[in-house]
TORKOL-4160 file (C-alpha; in steps of 0.2 Angstrom, whole numbers, padded with zeros to 4 digits, m for minus):
350
<pt num="1" X="0543" Y="0440" Z="0679"/>
<pt num="2" X="0539" Y="0456" Z="0670"/>
<pt num="3" X="0554" Y="0468" Z="0668"/>
<pt num="4" X="0552" Y="0485" Z="0676"/>
<pt num="5" X="0555" Y="0501" Z="0666"/>
<pt num="6" X="0571" Y="0504" Z="0677"/>
<pt num="7" X="0578" Y="0488" Z="0671"/>
<pt num="8" X="0575" Y="0492" Z="0652"/>
<pt num="9" X="0590" Y="0498" Z="0642"/>
<pt num="10" X="0584" Y="0515" Z="0642"/>
<pt num="11" X="0580" Y="0515" Z="0660"/>
<pt num="12" X="0598" Y="0510" Z="0663"/>
<pt num="13" X="0605" Y="0524" Z="0653"/>
<pt num="14" X="0607" Y="0516" Z="0636"/>
<pt num="15" X="0603" Y="0522" Z="0618"/>
<pt num="16" X="0606" Y="0517" Z="0601"/>
<pt num="17" X="0619" Y="0528" Z="0593"/>
<pt num="18" X="0617" Y="0536" Z="0575"/>
<pt num="19" X="0626" Y="0526" Z="0562"/>
<pt num="20" X="0638" Y="0540" Z="0559"/>
<pt num="21" X="0645" Y="0539" Z="0577"/>
<pt num="22" X="0662" Y="0530" Z="0579"/>
<pt num="23" X="0663" Y="0512" Z="0576"/>
<pt num="24" X="0674" Y="0499" Z="0584"/>
<pt num="25" X="0669" Y="0487" Z="0570"/>
<pt num="26" X="0657" Y="0481" Z="0557"/>
<pt num="27" X="0649" Y="0464" Z="0558"/>
<pt num="28" X="0645" Y="0453" Z="0542"/>
<pt num="29" X="0639" Y="0436" Z="0539"/>
<pt num="30" X="0647" Y="0427" Z="0524"/>
<pt num="31" X="0635" Y="0423" Z="0510"/>
<pt num="32" X="0631" Y="0404" Z="0508"/>
<pt num="33" X="0613" Y="0402" Z="0505"/>
<pt num="34" X="0611" Y="0398" Z="0487"/>
<pt num="35" X="0592" Y="0399" Z="0488"/>
<pt num="36" X="0594" Y="0418" Z="0491"/>
<pt num="37" X="0603" Y="0420" Z="0474"/>
<pt num="38" X="0595" Y="0405" Z="0464"/>
<pt num="39" X="0607" Y="0402" Z="0449"/>
<pt num="40" X="0617" Y="0418" Z="0453"/>
<pt num="41" X="0627" Y="0413" Z="0468"/>
<pt num="42" X="0644" Y="0413" Z="0460"/>
<pt num="43" X="0647" Y="0432" Z="0459"/>
<pt num="44" X="0640" Y="0436" Z="0476"/>
<pt num="45" X="0654" Y="0432" Z="0488"/>
<pt num="46" X="0665" Y="0444" Z="0478"/>
<pt num="47" X="0653" Y="0458" Z="0483"/>
<pt num="48" X="0657" Y="0455" Z="0501"/>
<pt num="49" X="0676" Y="0455" Z="0497"/>
<pt num="50" X="0675" Y="0472" Z="0489"/>
<pt num="51" X="0664" Y="0478" Z="0504"/>
<pt num="52" X="0677" Y="0472" Z="0516"/>
<pt num="53" X="0691" Y="0480" Z="0506"/>
<pt num="54" X="0681" Y="0497" Z="0507"/>
<pt num="55" X="0680" Y="0495" Z="0527"/>
<pt num="56" X="0695" Y="0489" Z="0533"/>
<pt num="57" X="0704" Y="0506" Z="0531"/>
<pt num="58" X="0693" Y="0513" Z="0544"/>
<pt num="59" X="0688" Y="0499" Z="0556"/>
<pt num="60" X="0689" Y="0481" Z="0560"/>
<pt num="61" X="0678" Y="0469" Z="0551"/>
<pt num="62" X="0670" Y="0453" Z="0560"/>
<pt num="63" X="0664" Y="0439" Z="0549"/>
<pt num="64" X="0653" Y="0425" Z="0553"/>
<pt num="65" X="0657" Y="0408" Z="0544"/>
<pt num="66" X="0648" Y="0392" Z="0546"/>
<pt num="67" X="0664" Y="0381" Z="0547"/>
<pt num="68" X="0683" Y="0381" Z="0543"/>
<pt num="69" X="0682" Y="0377" Z="0525"/>
<pt num="70" X="0671" Y="0392" Z="0522"/>
<pt num="71" X="0683" Y="0403" Z="0531"/>
<pt num="72" X="0697" Y="0397" Z="0521"/>
<pt num="73" X="0688" Y="0400" Z="0505"/>
<pt num="74" X="0683" Y="0418" Z="0511"/>
<pt num="75" X="0701" Y="0422" Z="0516"/>
<pt num="76" X="0707" Y="0416" Z="0499"/>
<pt num="77" X="0694" Y="0427" Z="0490"/>
<pt num="78" X="0698" Y="0443" Z="0501"/>
<pt num="79" X="0717" Y="0441" Z="0498"/>
<pt num="80" X="0713" Y="0439" Z="0479"/>
<pt num="81" X="0704" Y="0455" Z="0480"/>
<pt num="82" X="0719" Y="0464" Z="0489"/>
<pt num="83" X="0711" Y="0465" Z="0506"/>
<pt num="84" X="0722" Y="0466" Z="0520"/>
<pt num="85" X="0718" Y="0453" Z="0533"/>
<pt num="86" X="0725" Y="0461" Z="0549"/>
<pt num="87" X="0709" Y="0469" Z="0554"/>
<pt num="88" X="0698" Y="0454" Z="0548"/>
<pt num="89" X="0692" Y="0443" Z="0562"/>
<pt num="90" X="0683" Y="0426" Z="0559"/>
<pt num="91" X="0669" Y="0418" Z="0570"/>
<pt num="92" X="0663" Y="0400" Z="0566"/>
<pt num="93" X="0644" Y="0403" Z="0570"/>
<pt num="94" X="0630" Y="0394" Z="0560"/>
<pt num="95" X="0618" Y="0406" Z="0550"/>
<pt num="96" X="0604" Y="0402" Z="0538"/>
<pt num="97" X="0607" Y="0417" Z="0528"/>
<pt num="98" X="0619" Y="0433" Z="0526"/>
<pt num="99" X="0608" Y="0448" Z="0531"/>
<pt num="100" X="0617" Y="0453" Z="0547"/>
<pt num="101" X="0607" Y="0469" Z="0548"/>
<pt num="102" X="0591" Y="0459" Z="0553"/>
<pt num="103" X="0597" Y="0444" Z="0561"/>
<pt num="104" X="0612" Y="0452" Z="0571"/>
<pt num="105" X="0610" Y="0462" Z="0587"/>
<pt num="106" X="0606" Y="0480" Z="0589"/>
<pt num="107" X="0620" Y="0488" Z="0599"/>
<pt num="108" X="0616" Y="0501" Z="0612"/>
<pt num="109" X="0629" Y="0512" Z="0623"/>
<pt num="110" X="0629" Y="0522" Z="0639"/>
<pt num="111" X="0642" Y="0534" Z="0646"/>
<pt num="112" X="0638" Y="0533" Z="0664"/>
<pt num="113" X="0645" Y="0527" Z="0676"/>
<pt num="114" X="0657" Y="0522" Z="0662"/>
<pt num="115" X="0657" Y="0519" Z="0643"/>
<pt num="116" X="0648" Y="0503" Z="0641"/>
<pt num="117" X="0640" Y="0493" Z="0626"/>
<pt num="118" X="0626" Y="0481" Z="0627"/>
<pt num="119" X="0615" Y="0473" Z="0613"/>
<pt num="120" X="0597" Y="0470" Z="0610"/>
<pt num="121" X="0592" Y="0453" Z="0605"/>
<pt num="122" X="0576" Y="0454" Z="0595"/>
<pt num="123" X="0567" Y="0439" Z="0590"/>
<pt num="124" X="0570" Y="0435" Z="0572"/>
<pt num="125" X="0557" Y="0426" Z="0561"/>
<pt num="126" X="0564" Y="0429" Z="0543"/>
<pt num="127" X="0552" Y="0444" Z="0539"/>
<pt num="128" X="0536" Y="0436" Z="0544"/>
<pt num="129" X="0541" Y="0418" Z="0542"/>
<pt num="130" X="0545" Y="0420" Z="0524"/>
<pt num="131" X="0560" Y="0409" Z="0522"/>
<pt num="132" X="0562" Y="0395" Z="0535"/>
<pt num="133" X="0573" Y="0388" Z="0542"/>
<pt num="134" X="0579" Y="0404" Z="0552"/>
<pt num="135" X="0583" Y="0396" Z="0569"/>
<pt num="136" X="0602" Y="0398" Z="0567"/>
<pt num="137" X="0600" Y="0416" Z="0562"/>
<pt num="138" X="0589" Y="0419" Z="0577"/>
<pt num="139" X="0603" Y="0413" Z="0589"/>
<pt num="140" X="0616" Y="0425" Z="0581"/>
<pt num="141" X="0615" Y="0439" Z="0594"/>
<pt num="142" X="0615" Y="0428" Z="0610"/>
<pt num="143" X="0631" Y="0419" Z="0602"/>
<pt num="144" X="0639" Y="0436" Z="0599"/>
<pt num="145" X="0635" Y="0441" Z="0617"/>
<pt num="146" X="0645" Y="0426" Z="0623"/>
<pt num="147" X="0660" Y="0431" Z="0612"/>
<pt num="148" X="0660" Y="0450" Z="0617"/>
<pt num="149" X="0655" Y="0447" Z="0635"/>
<pt num="150" X="0642" Y="0460" Z="0633"/>
<pt num="151" X="0625" Y="0463" Z="0643"/>
<pt num="152" X="0611" Y="0457" Z="0632"/>
<pt num="153" X="0592" Y="0462" Z="0633"/>
<pt num="154" X="0578" Y="0452" Z="0626"/>
<pt num="155" X="0563" Y="0462" Z="0623"/>
<pt num="156" X="0553" Y="0447" Z="0617"/>
<pt num="157" X="0546" Y="0454" Z="0600"/>
<pt num="158" X="0550" Y="0452" Z="0582"/>
<pt num="159" X="0561" Y="0465" Z="0575"/>
<pt num="160" X="0574" Y="0468" Z="0562"/>
<pt num="161" X="0588" Y="0480" Z="0561"/>
<pt num="162" X="0583" Y="0487" Z="0544"/>
<pt num="163" X="0566" Y="0492" Z="0551"/>
<pt num="164" X="0572" Y="0506" Z="0562"/>
<pt num="165" X="0583" Y="0521" Z="0559"/>
<pt num="166" X="0589" Y="0533" Z="0573"/>
<pt num="167" X="0597" Y="0550" Z="0574"/>
<pt num="168" X="0605" Y="0546" Z="0590"/>
<pt num="169" X="0597" Y="0561" Z="0599"/>
<pt num="170" X="0580" Y="0553" Z="0603"/>
<pt num="171" X="0570" Y="0551" Z="0586"/>
<pt num="172" X="0567" Y="0534" Z="0577"/>
<pt num="173" X="0559" Y="0532" Z="0560"/>
<pt num="174" X="0550" Y="0516" Z="0555"/>
<pt num="175" X="0536" Y="0511" Z="0544"/>
<pt num="176" X="0518" Y="0506" Z="0547"/>
<pt num="177" X="0519" Y="0492" Z="0533"/>
<pt num="178" X="0533" Y="0483" Z="0542"/>
<pt num="179" X="0531" Y="0485" Z="0561"/>
<pt num="180" X="0511" Y="0485" Z="0560"/>
<pt num="181" X="0511" Y="0470" Z="0549"/>
<pt num="182" X="0502" Y="0456" Z="0557"/>
<pt num="183" X="0516" Y="0443" Z="0552"/>
<pt num="184" X="0527" Y="0451" Z="0566"/>
<pt num="185" X="0519" Y="0456" Z="0582"/>
<pt num="186" X="0500" Y="0454" Z="0580"/>
<pt num="187" X="0496" Y="0456" Z="0598"/>
<pt num="188" X="0504" Y="0474" Z="0598"/>
<pt num="189" X="0497" Y="0490" Z="0592"/>
<pt num="190" X="0506" Y="0506" Z="0587"/>
<pt num="191" X="0506" Y="0513" Z="0605"/>
<pt num="192" X="0513" Y="0497" Z="0612"/>
<pt num="193" X="0527" Y="0496" Z="0599"/>
<pt num="194" X="0532" Y="0514" Z="0603"/>
<pt num="195" X="0534" Y="0510" Z="0621"/>
<pt num="196" X="0545" Y="0495" Z="0617"/>
<pt num="197" X="0555" Y="0506" Z="0605"/>
<pt num="198" X="0557" Y="0519" Z="0618"/>
<pt num="199" X="0561" Y="0507" Z="0632"/>
<pt num="200" X="0575" Y="0498" Z="0622"/>
<pt num="201" X="0583" Y="0512" Z="0610"/>
<pt num="202" X="0583" Y="0527" Z="0621"/>
<pt num="203" X="0571" Y="0536" Z="0610"/>
<pt num="204" X="0556" Y="0547" Z="0614"/>
<pt num="205" X="0550" Y="0553" Z="0597"/>
<pt num="206" X="0543" Y="0543" Z="0582"/>
<pt num="207" X="0542" Y="0546" Z="0564"/>
<pt num="208" X="0530" Y="0534" Z="0555"/>
<pt num="209" X="0532" Y="0532" Z="0536"/>
<pt num="210" X="0520" Y="0522" Z="0525"/>
<pt num="211" X="0524" Y="0509" Z="0512"/>
<pt num="212" X="0540" Y="0502" Z="0506"/>
<pt num="213" X="0547" Y="0500" Z="0488"/>
<pt num="214" X="0540" Y="0487" Z="0476"/>
<pt num="215" X="0549" Y="0470" Z="0478"/>
<pt num="216" X="0554" Y="0473" Z="0496"/>
<pt num="217" X="0551" Y="0457" Z="0504"/>
<pt num="218" X="0554" Y="0464" Z="0521"/>
<pt num="219" X="0537" Y="0473" Z="0520"/>
<pt num="220" X="0544" Y="0490" Z="0519"/>
<pt num="221" X="0560" Y="0492" Z="0528"/>
<pt num="222" X="0565" Y="0510" Z="0532"/>
<pt num="223" X="0583" Y="0507" Z="0526"/>
<pt num="224" X="0576" Y="0507" Z="0508"/>
<pt num="225" X="0567" Y="0523" Z="0510"/>
<pt num="226" X="0573" Y="0536" Z="0522"/>
<pt num="227" X="0589" Y="0538" Z="0532"/>
<pt num="228" X="0596" Y="0551" Z="0544"/>
<pt num="229" X="0613" Y="0558" Z="0538"/>
<pt num="230" X="0613" Y="0571" Z="0553"/>
<pt num="231" X="0602" Y="0573" Z="0569"/>
<pt num="232" X="0591" Y="0585" Z="0559"/>
<pt num="233" X="0593" Y="0579" Z="0541"/>
<pt num="234" X="0585" Y="0565" Z="0531"/>
<pt num="235" X="0588" Y="0559" Z="0514"/>
<pt num="236" X="0573" Y="0550" Z="0506"/>
<pt num="237" X="0571" Y="0541" Z="0489"/>
<pt num="238" X="0558" Y="0548" Z="0477"/>
<pt num="239" X="0553" Y="0542" Z="0460"/>
<pt num="240" X="0551" Y="0555" Z="0446"/>
<pt num="241" X="0541" Y="0543" Z="0434"/>
<pt num="242" X="0523" Y="0545" Z="0438"/>
<pt num="243" X="0519" Y="0529" Z="0429"/>
<pt num="244" X="0531" Y="0519" Z="0441"/>
<pt num="245" X="0523" Y="0509" Z="0455"/>
<pt num="246" X="0535" Y="0517" Z="0467"/>
<pt num="247" X="0529" Y="0535" Z="0463"/>
<pt num="248" X="0514" Y="0537" Z="0474"/>
<pt num="249" X="0520" Y="0528" Z="0490"/>
<pt num="250" X="0537" Y="0537" Z="0489"/>
<pt num="251" X="0528" Y="0554" Z="0487"/>
<pt num="252" X="0517" Y="0550" Z="0502"/>
<pt num="253" X="0532" Y="0546" Z="0512"/>
<pt num="254" X="0540" Y="0562" Z="0507"/>
<pt num="255" X="0525" Y="0572" Z="0512"/>
<pt num="256" X="0525" Y="0564" Z="0529"/>
<pt num="257" X="0543" Y="0569" Z="0532"/>
<pt num="258" X="0539" Y="0586" Z="0527"/>
<pt num="259" X="0526" Y="0587" Z="0541"/>
<pt num="260" X="0537" Y="0578" Z="0553"/>
<pt num="261" X="0549" Y="0586" Z="0566"/>
<pt num="262" X="0563" Y="0580" Z="0577"/>
<pt num="263" X="0562" Y="0576" Z="0596"/>
<pt num="264" X="0564" Y="0595" Z="0600"/>
<pt num="265" X="0550" Y="0600" Z="0587"/>
<pt num="266" X="0562" Y="0607" Z="0574"/>
<pt num="267" X="0557" Y="0603" Z="0556"/>
<pt num="268" X="0568" Y="0591" Z="0546"/>
<pt num="269" X="0579" Y="0596" Z="0532"/>
<pt num="270" X="0575" Y="0584" Z="0518"/>
<pt num="271" X="0586" Y="0579" Z="0504"/>
<pt num="272" X="0579" Y="0569" Z="0490"/>
<pt num="273" X="0588" Y="0554" Z="0482"/>
<pt num="274" X="0583" Y="0547" Z="0465"/>
<pt num="275" X="0578" Y="0529" Z="0462"/>
<pt num="276" X="0588" Y="0519" Z="0450"/>
<pt num="277" X="0581" Y="0513" Z="0433"/>
<pt num="278" X="0570" Y="0498" Z="0438"/>
<pt num="279" X="0578" Y="0481" Z="0439"/>
<pt num="280" X="0569" Y="0464" Z="0438"/>
<pt num="281" X="0575" Y="0446" Z="0438"/>
<pt num="282" X="0565" Y="0431" Z="0432"/>
<pt num="283" X="0550" Y="0443" Z="0430"/>
<pt num="284" X="0551" Y="0450" Z="0448"/>
<pt num="285" X="0554" Y="0468" Z="0452"/>
<pt num="286" X="0570" Y="0470" Z="0463"/>
<pt num="287" X="0571" Y="0482" Z="0478"/>
<pt num="288" X="0585" Y="0492" Z="0472"/>
<pt num="289" X="0587" Y="0508" Z="0481"/>
<pt num="290" X="0601" Y="0521" Z="0484"/>
<pt num="291" X="0595" Y="0523" Z="0502"/>
<pt num="292" X="0602" Y="0506" Z="0507"/>
<pt num="293" X="0620" Y="0514" Z="0510"/>
<pt num="294" X="0631" Y="0510" Z="0525"/>
<pt num="295" X="0640" Y="0524" Z="0535"/>
<pt num="296" X="0657" Y="0517" Z="0540"/>
<pt num="297" X="0670" Y="0527" Z="0550"/>
<pt num="298" X="0679" Y="0534" Z="0535"/>
<pt num="299" X="0667" Y="0529" Z="0521"/>
<pt num="300" X="0649" Y="0528" Z="0515"/>
<pt num="301" X="0646" Y="0513" Z="0505"/>
<pt num="302" X="0633" Y="0516" Z="0492"/>
<pt num="303" X="0625" Y="0503" Z="0480"/>
<pt num="304" X="0625" Y="0507" Z="0462"/>
<pt num="305" X="0615" Y="0499" Z="0448"/>
<pt num="306" X="0624" Y="0502" Z="0432"/>
<pt num="307" X="0612" Y="0516" Z="0427"/>
<pt num="308" X="0612" Y="0534" Z="0424"/>
<pt num="309" X="0605" Y="0539" Z="0441"/>
<pt num="310" X="0621" Y="0532" Z="0450"/>
<pt num="311" X="0631" Y="0547" Z="0447"/>
<pt num="312" X="0617" Y="0558" Z="0453"/>
<pt num="313" X="0615" Y="0548" Z="0469"/>
<pt num="314" X="0633" Y="0548" Z="0473"/>
<pt num="315" X="0634" Y="0567" Z="0471"/>
<pt num="316" X="0619" Y="0569" Z="0483"/>
<pt num="317" X="0627" Y="0558" Z="0496"/>
<pt num="318" X="0645" Y="0566" Z="0494"/>
<pt num="319" X="0637" Y="0583" Z="0498"/>
<pt num="320" X="0629" Y="0575" Z="0514"/>
<pt num="321" X="0645" Y="0567" Z="0520"/>
<pt num="322" X="0659" Y="0579" Z="0517"/>
<pt num="323" X="0669" Y="0571" Z="0531"/>
<pt num="324" X="0669" Y="0554" Z="0523"/>
<pt num="325" X="0673" Y="0546" Z="0506"/>
<pt num="326" X="0658" Y="0541" Z="0496"/>
<pt num="327" X="0661" Y="0525" Z="0488"/>
<pt num="328" X="0649" Y="0517" Z="0475"/>
<pt num="329" X="0650" Y="0498" Z="0474"/>
<pt num="330" X="0641" Y="0488" Z="0461"/>
<pt num="331" X="0626" Y="0480" Z="0469"/>
<pt num="332" X="0617" Y="0472" Z="0454"/>
<pt num="333" X="0622" Y="0455" Z="0459"/>
<pt num="334" X="0619" Y="0458" Z="0478"/>
<pt num="335" X="0601" Y="0465" Z="0475"/>
<pt num="336" X="0596" Y="0449" Z="0467"/>
<pt num="337" X="0595" Y="0442" Z="0485"/>
<pt num="338" X="0583" Y="0457" Z="0488"/>
<pt num="339" X="0594" Y="0468" Z="0499"/>
<pt num="340" X="0610" Y="0479" Z="0498"/>
<pt num="341" X="0625" Y="0485" Z="0508"/>
<pt num="342" X="0615" Y="0491" Z="0523"/>
<pt num="343" X="0606" Y="0474" Z="0524"/>
<pt num="344" X="0622" Y="0464" Z="0526"/>
<pt num="345" X="0631" Y="0476" Z="0539"/>
<pt num="346" X="0629" Y="0479" Z="0557"/>
<pt num="347" X="0639" Y="0492" Z="0566"/>
<pt num="348" X="0647" Y="0490" Z="0583"/>
<pt num="349" X="0649" Y="0507" Z="0591"/>
<pt num="350" X="0665" Y="0512" Z="0599"/>
């Protein structure tokens, strides 16, 4: 039976909040897939421990673990890093990998007739079927819906949380290179995808950027490129070295933003972020980007890459978030898995 527009999340009054709106919690999946960090897995769990330590001062943290021994080892690591465990909650839910932004649900909220949360359970196919198996990851949202007792909507299309960015007021940013890639939903064109996003996220205005950064195996997720920091302000990464492979696509994305507007027709305020010094591993360029930060209740967690641009990026974001502590956390080990802090987090709105 086809769902009528009135039965969609948007038709029922739901919208996807902006990331800076209040959270009840942050959700994580504990890392365990050694193939994501081949030969480099040992330091990776400590990255999660440092992240949890930066989050628990402002919100609860829910962590998925495969089994009780994994939970025990994770608890020991958190304790060894001085993390208070009172606000950490554990759930034994199998996962194939640790990228909660993409295999987790998208939470939506409505205020009438009362404040209520629901979740969108997109289909997950590991960024176009790149890294099977992914069946456990695809089941994560439905299992969280059972735990939380929330309504859950099933749009029936492939989508990842890292591919969409909202301002909470009616605008969504995304990229052509990802959403229009035939490895996701080859039967859907741009107009059809916009209708689906409108029906599920409570948006009515769309900003399409072009290509992603080199090394991004997601085919160009928006969260490595451009992020809303207020309803009318976007930070976007640019590459200053004209010889770098990222120079042209990032300049083209900047030009698109300069021509764009918000849902009310207002021009966007655009703040540029630098790109870090290129990082490669085993001959492969890694998708290191300062745009892959996570906005928590009291902090903004920013990936740093042990290079001179770190300080400049932190200064830019510190000015953009005067009400939060901007915390740089080393992400060199993390990005070996081809993602950073936004990729491994998912916010649950208050």
